[in-house]
N, C-alpha and C positions, 0 to 999 in steps of 0.2 A: 505493500498499501503505501509506501515510502516512498520506494521506485517511480510511481506513475506520478503521483503528487510532483516529487522534485521534476519528474520527464517535463512535466503544464507546468513547470518555475521555470526552467531554463527554453522551453517552446517560446512561453510569450515574451520572454526578456529578450530575448530574439527577433519576433516580430516586430516588437515595440523599436528596435535599434537598426532595424530593414526597415521601419516605415518613416522614423526619425530623420537618416539614412537619405530616403528619398527624397522628403520634404526640402532635406536642405541643396539638394542640389536641382529641381525643379526652382523652389521661391530667394537663395540664396541663405547664410547662416542665420540673420537677425532677424528675420519674418519669420520664418520654422522652429525659431523658439517663441511665438507669440503662440496663443491657444487658440487663435480666432478663424484655421485653415481646418483641414476633415482628418487630415494626413497628423494633424497635431495632436486634436484632439482623440485618435485614435490609439495613437502613443503610453498620451498619456493615462489609455484605461486599459491597456496591457500593460506595462507598470506598475499600475495600480494594483494586477489581476498575480501579477510576477511577486511584488509585498505579500502580497493576503498567503497566497500559495509557499511565498518560503516562509513564512511564519508561521503555518501550520506545521512544514514539514521538520522544522524547528521543535516544533511541539512536539511531535510524532516520536523523531530518534530521542526523546528524553525520557 
């Protein structure tokens, strides 16, 4: 069970980095860091999922 949670956490982190990278390439560095674009919002959602699943993973292994 811990492995599945950790896999979901890593996948969501990877997707967040990909979305952020694509957004930086598309519109530039400073505008990509704002929350106005759809890709920035998706990256933020996946970072939130990453944090939630990472915390649950850390609780499970202890």
